[in-house]
N, C-alpha and C positions, 0 to 999 in steps of 0.2 A: 489255827495251829500256832503255837508259841515257838518263835524262831530266834536263835542267836546267829547273827551274821558278823563275820570278822574279816577285815581287809585293811591293810595299812595305807591304802589309797582312799582318801576321804571321798572322792567322787564315786569310786567303785562301790563303796559300802552304802552311800546314799542312794545310788541307783538300785542296789539290791533292796534297800528299804522301800523305795517307791514301788517297785514291782511287787514285792510281797504284800505290802499294805493294800495295794490296789486289788490284790487277790483275796483280801480279807484276813490276812494273818497279823498277829501281834509280833512286832520285831524289836529286839534289843540289839544294838550294834556295839562293836568294839573296834579299836584301831590297832590293837596288839594282841598277841596270843595270851599274854598274862592277864590282860583285862577281860578277854573272852573267858578264860578259865574261871575267873572270879564270878562272872555272870552265870556260867554253867553250874557252879557249885552253890550259888545263892538260891537258885530255883531251876530245877532241871527242865529244860525246854523239850519240845517235841523233836527238834532237829537242830544240828549245828551245820552252818554253811561257812566254810573257811577258804580263804585264798591260801595257796601253798607257799608262794614266794614272798614271805614277809620278813621284815627286820633287816638289819645290816648285812647279815650273812645269807639272807634269802631262804632260810630253813625253818622259819617260825611256824608255818602251817603244818609241816611234817611233825615238828616237836609237839604242837598242840594236839594233833590227832593221837600221837603216842601217849601223851599225858591223859587224855580222855579215856583211852582204852585201858590204862592202868588203874583207873579210879573205880572202885566197886559201885559207888553211888551214881556213876554215869553209865553203868553197864547197860548195854543195849541201845544207847543213844545213837540214832542214825547220823552219819556224817557224810555230807556232800562237799567234795573238794573242788575248787575252781582254780584253773591255771591258764596262763597265756602260753606256757611252754608244754607242748603235748607230745613230746617224744615218747616212744614206747618205754624207755627207761624211767621217765618221770611218772608216767601213768602206773607202771608196775610198782614203783616206790610208794606212790600214794596208796595203792591197794595194800601193799605190805605193811604200811603204817596203820592201816585199819579203816581207811575211807570206804564207805559203802559204794559210792559212785564218784567219778571224777569227770567234770565237764570242762570243755575248753571255753576260754574267754575270747571274744565277747560271747556272752551266752545267747542262745536261742531261747527267748522267753517261754514259748509254748513247751519246748522240750524240758527246760528247767523246772517249770511248774509240774509237768507230768512226772519227772524224776522225784520231786519232793513228795508227791502223792504216793508214788511207788514205795519209797523207802520208809514212809511213815504209816503205811497200811499194814496191819498185822497179817501175817501169813495164816491161812485157814488151818484150824486144828486138824491133825491127822484123824481120819475116820469121820470127819464131818459129813453130814448128809446120809449117814448109814442108819 
């Protein structure tokens, strides 16, 4: 799977890269929402993984998800949001912005990889098997 991972914490994004590459994925990383959007538009990946609290105002991940959802060429791109702040309000805001799933940091690697497979597996067509 081709993954774009974005986090303004260099250590965090490198850890994501290591986990994903160890699981056999191709990973492109970015340190800002703007750089991530450039990667996404250059070649649509299978999934976007983004930290929510990026940038000076700590809103970069939310804005990135919103920008992705507004671009027709990225229609249907699964988005997994990661956050160290897991209040009900933050999680609801991530879902409202368009995140398919939101996971708490530090990530549980097994759960993280399971969620990636879930969000990137197409739903069965209705009437399949009839």
